[in-house]
Backbone as a chain_set.jsonl record, in Angstrom:
{"seq": "XXXXXXXXXXXXXXXXXXXXXXXXXXXXXXXXXXXXXXXXXXXXXXXXXXXXXXXXXXXXXXXXXXXXXXXXXXXXXXX", "coords": {"N": [[0.85, -1.174, -0.003], [0.574, 2.18, -0.862], [2.181, 5.152, 0.453], [0.614, 7.455, 0.192], [-1.952, 6.366, -0.059], [-2.172, 5.115, 2.418], [-2.137, 7.388, 4.07], [-4.492, 8.62, 3.202], [-6.437, 6.783, 4.05], [-5.966, 6.876, 6.763], [-6.771, 9.492, 7.272], [-9.479, 9.186, 6.798], [-10.202, 7.511, 8.933], [-9.583, 9.182, 11.077], [-11.294, 11.468, 10.787], [-13.797, 10.332, 10.381], [-16.984, 8.808, 9.397], [-19.259, 10.585, 9.206], [-18.257, 13.26, 8.866], [-16.64, 12.85, 6.584], [-18.43, 11.88, 4.691], [-19.995, 14.139, 4.337], [-18.025, 15.763, 3.203], [-17.572, 14.353, 0.85], [-20.009, 14.822, -0.482], [-19.778, 17.592, -0.95], [-17.52, 17.59, -2.635], [-18.511, 16.152, -4.807], [-20.442, 17.936, -5.748], [-18.766, 20.004, -6.56], [-17.452, 18.69, -8.615], [-19.558, 18.297, -10.436], [-20.034, 20.949, -11.115], [-17.573, 21.531, -12.337], [-17.653, 19.854, -14.561], [-19.769, 21.004, -15.973], [-18.656, 23.554, -16.487], [-16.51, 22.812, -18.101], [-17.841, 21.802, -20.353], [-19.04, 24.147, -21.309], [-16.749, 25.695, -21.776], [-15.471, 24.376, -23.805], [-16.584, 25.262, -26.141], [-15.652, 27.821, -26.288], [-12.92, 28.213, -26.798], [-9.452, 27.207, -27.108], [-7.683, 27.892, -24.934], [-9.42, 28.439, -22.735], [-10.633, 25.98, -22.628], [-8.504, 24.268, -21.881], [-7.88, 25.217, -19.307], [-10.308, 24.697, -18.003], [-10.329, 21.927, -18.28], [-8.132, 21.172, -16.721], [-9.086, 21.899, -14.188], [-11.275, 20.173, -14.054], [-10.006, 17.654, -14.014], [-8.721, 17.839, -11.529], [-10.944, 17.955, -9.797], [-12.114, 15.474, -10.288], [-10.141, 13.821, -9.204], [-10.317, 14.593, -6.525], [-12.888, 13.652, -5.835], [-12.516, 10.906, -6.237], [-10.656, 10.346, -4.205], [-12.22, 10.843, -1.926], [-14.236, 8.944, -2.285], [-12.744, 6.609, -1.99], [-12.151, 6.821, 0.738], [-14.742, 6.665, 1.915], [-15.54, 4.13, 1.061], [-13.665, 2.634, 2.456], [-14.367, 3.236, 5.14], [-16.934, 2.161, 5.25], [-16.435, -0.395, 4.694], [-16.543, -1.42, 2.06], [-15.925, -3.446, -0.582], [-13.822, -3.53, -3.55], [-14.7, -5.304, -5.456]], "CA": [[-0.005, 0.005, 0.003], [1.402, 3.393, -0.974], [2.102, 6.094, 1.574], [-0.524, 8.348, -0.021], [-3.176, 5.623, 0.273], [-2.181, 4.971, 3.877], [-2.529, 8.678, 4.64], [-5.892, 8.839, 2.869], [-7.259, 5.93, 4.928], [-5.799, 7.416, 8.124], [-7.649, 10.659, 7.334], [-10.853, 8.677, 6.918], [-10.369, 7.028, 10.306], [-9.498, 10.326, 11.997], [-12.459, 12.347, 10.677], [-15.011, 9.522, 10.51], [-17.947, 8.749, 8.294], [-20.131, 11.763, 9.086], [-17.512, 14.373, 8.257], [-16.143, 12.527, 5.254], [-19.56, 11.795, 3.765], [-20.301, 15.53, 4.006], [-16.988, 16.222, 2.295], [-17.841, 13.717, -0.449], [-21.116, 15.553, -1.108], [-19.22, 18.845, -1.45], [-16.637, 17.299, -3.765], [-19.35, 15.781, -5.942], [-21.028, 19.191, -6.258], [-17.692, 20.703, -7.279], [-17.222, 17.945, -9.864], [-20.656, 18.629, -11.341], [-19.782, 22.304, -11.602], [-16.409, 21.478, -13.232], [-18.123, 19.242, -15.819], [-20.554, 22.034, -16.66], [-17.749, 24.582, -16.98], [-15.748, 22.244, -19.215], [-18.724, 21.745, -21.508], [-19.171, 25.507, -21.838], [-15.444, 26.184, -22.219], [-15.092, 23.708, -25.053], [-17.079, 26.088, -27.248], [-15.078, 29.162, -26.224], [-11.564, 28.286, -27.305], [-8.506, 26.236, -26.572], [-7.178, 28.312, -23.615], [-10.471, 28.216, -21.752], [-10.837, 24.531, -22.554], [-7.402, 23.674, -21.112], [-8.071, 25.615, -17.9], [-11.457, 23.955, -17.498], [-9.927, 20.517, -18.204], [-7.281, 21.049, -15.535], [-9.986, 21.934, -13.021], [-12.066, 18.944, -14.079], [-9.134, 16.573, -13.56], [-8.553, 18.014, -10.089], [-12.183, 17.593, -9.106], [-12.256, 14.009, -10.394], [-9.223, 13.245, -8.21], [-10.875, 14.832, -5.181], [-14.013, 12.724, -5.631], [-11.94, 9.564, -6.103], [-10.072, 10.266, -2.867], [-13.291, 10.732, -0.936], [-14.893, 7.634, -2.469], [-11.877, 5.614, -1.354], [-12.344, 6.925, 2.19], [-16.059, 6.168, 2.278], [-15.493, 2.678, 0.868], [-12.894, 2.103, 3.573], [-15.133, 3.361, 6.374], [-18.098, 1.286, 5.206], [-15.903, -1.721, 4.368], [-17.047, -1.785, 0.738], [-14.84, -4.016, -1.397], [-13.813, -3.123, -4.96], [-15.443, -6.262, -6.281]], "C": [[0.895, 1.248, 0.002], [1.218, 4.279, 0.245], [0.912, 7.034, 1.435], [-1.84, 7.647, 0.327], [-3.288, 5.436, 1.779], [-2.649, 6.258, 4.555], [-4.012, 8.955, 4.385], [-6.789, 8.035, 3.805], [-7.14, 6.38, 6.385], [-6.676, 8.662, 8.305], [-9.097, 10.223, 7.508], [-11.133, 8.245, 8.348], [-10.437, 8.208, 11.289], [-10.793, 11.149, 11.983], [-13.776, 11.592, 10.787], [-15.993, 9.699, 9.373], [-18.745, 10.04, 8.136], [-19.427, 12.912, 8.387], [-17.102, 14.066, 6.829], [-17.287, 12.331, 4.256], [-20.031, 13.206, 3.388], [-19.292, 16.092, 3.004], [-17.185, 15.626, 0.9], [-18.968, 14.447, -1.191], [-20.601, 16.857, -1.699], [-18.356, 18.62, -2.684], [-17.436, 16.896, -4.997], [-20.0, 17.015, -6.57], [-19.987, 19.969, -7.054], [-17.379, 20.009, -8.61], [-18.324, 18.255, -10.869], [-20.445, 20.013, -11.942], [-18.619, 22.307, -12.608], [-16.798, 20.848, -14.584], [-18.888, 20.268, -16.627], [-19.65, 23.099, -17.265], [-16.931, 24.072, -18.157], [-16.598, 22.201, -20.479], [-18.893, 23.125, -22.151], [-17.858, 25.999, -22.434], [-15.023, 25.578, -23.554], [-15.518, 24.502, -26.281], [-16.409, 27.447, -27.326], [-13.682, 29.272, -26.814], [-10.624, 27.382, -26.55], [-7.985, 26.618, -25.178], [-8.189, 28.04, -22.507], [-10.696, 26.726, -21.532], [-9.753, 23.856, -21.713], [-7.504, 23.995, -19.637], [-9.201, 24.799, -17.28], [-11.112, 22.453, -17.356], [-9.053, 20.272, -16.988], [-8.119, 21.014, -14.262], [-10.814, 20.664, -12.921], [-11.253, 17.762, -13.565], [-8.936, 16.64, -12.051], [-9.792, 17.59, -9.308], [-12.461, 16.092, -9.17], [-11.372, 13.34, -9.333], [-9.772, 13.421, -6.799], [-12.015, 13.864, -4.87], [-13.487, 11.299, -5.457], [-11.331, 9.342, -4.724], [-11.152, 10.06, -1.813], [-14.051, 9.418, -1.072], [-14.055, 6.543, -1.834], [-12.054, 5.634, 0.161], [-13.673, 6.35, 2.628], [-16.111, 4.636, 2.12], [-14.737, 2.016, 2.029], [-13.73, 2.117, 4.866], [-16.333, 2.419, 6.412], [-17.724, -0.158, 4.838], [-16.514, -2.268, 3.071], [-15.842, -2.246, -0.08], [-14.963, -3.538, -2.844], [-14.623, -4.053, -5.849], [-16.859, -5.86, -6.242]], "O": [[1.851, 1.34, 0.773], [0.23, 4.169, 0.97], [0.27, 7.378, 2.428], [-2.732, 8.246, 0.929], [-4.369, 5.58, 2.351], [-3.451, 6.226, 5.489], [-4.707, 9.469, 5.262], [-7.792, 8.551, 4.297], [-8.098, 6.277, 7.15], [-7.256, 8.861, 9.372], [-9.848, 10.824, 8.277], [-12.177, 8.575, 8.909], [-11.252, 8.215, 12.212], [-11.326, 11.488, 13.04], [-14.771, 12.155, 11.242], [-15.868, 10.583, 8.525], [-18.886, 10.535, 7.017], [-19.948, 13.471, 7.422], [-17.205, 14.926, 5.954], [-17.105, 12.6, 3.069], [-20.422, 13.441, 2.245], [-19.662, 16.808, 2.073], [-16.991, 16.307, -0.107], [-18.877, 14.661, -2.399], [-20.946, 17.199, -2.83], [-18.448, 19.365, -3.66], [-17.073, 17.262, -6.115], [-20.091, 17.116, -7.794], [-20.297, 20.529, -8.106], [-17.077, 20.667, -9.606], [-18.036, 18.457, -12.049], [-20.653, 20.218, -13.137], [-18.677, 23.009, -13.618], [-16.312, 21.279, -15.63], [-18.682, 20.39, -17.834], [-19.841, 23.506, -18.411], [-16.684, 24.813, -19.109], [-16.115, 22.532, -21.562], [-18.89, 23.256, -23.375], [-17.855, 26.648, -23.481], [-14.303, 26.203, -24.332], [-14.885, 24.42, -27.333], [-16.571, 28.159, -28.317], [-13.303, 30.343, -27.288], [-10.957, 26.857, -25.488], [-7.858, 25.744, -24.319], [-7.847, 27.477, -21.467], [-10.918, 26.271, -20.409], [-10.054, 22.966, -20.917], [-7.242, 23.134, -18.797], [-9.068, 24.276, -16.174], [-11.562, 21.799, -16.415], [-9.219, 19.267, -16.297], [-7.883, 20.196, -13.372], [-11.029, 20.141, -11.828], [-11.749, 16.96, -12.774], [-8.978, 15.615, -11.37], [-9.684, 16.936, -8.27], [-12.982, 15.51, -8.218], [-11.804, 12.41, -8.651], [-9.699, 12.506, -5.978], [-12.093, 13.322, -3.767], [-13.981, 10.564, -4.602], [-11.477, 8.266, -4.144], [-11.021, 9.218, -0.925], [-14.468, 8.842, -0.067], [-14.599, 5.638, -1.2], [-12.101, 4.581, 0.795], [-13.731, 5.617, 3.615], [-16.672, 3.943, 2.968], [-15.138, 0.959, 2.516], [-13.784, 1.122, 5.588], [-16.71, 1.933, 7.478], [-18.591, -1.021, 4.692], [-16.94, -3.421, 3.003], [-14.866, -1.513, -0.24], [-16.048, -3.189, -3.308], [-15.165, -3.634, -6.872], [-17.703, -6.508, -6.861]]}, "num_chains": 1, "name": "protein.A"}
């Protein structure tokens, strides 16, 4: 297990399900907003599209981190 994954799971344990499920909701909302902005930016030009894509990638990563924590806390297996 990587050090980053260990730290992520330690964060989950420290803050607990209630706090981390609230954080997941916030991160999902930010991802939805980033998807919408990317869709609009794609029509505006390459510079706007690249900025929006960078933000979208960041929000996807944030949601993935929080999903990993929730899966850990609820003992949900990848299978």
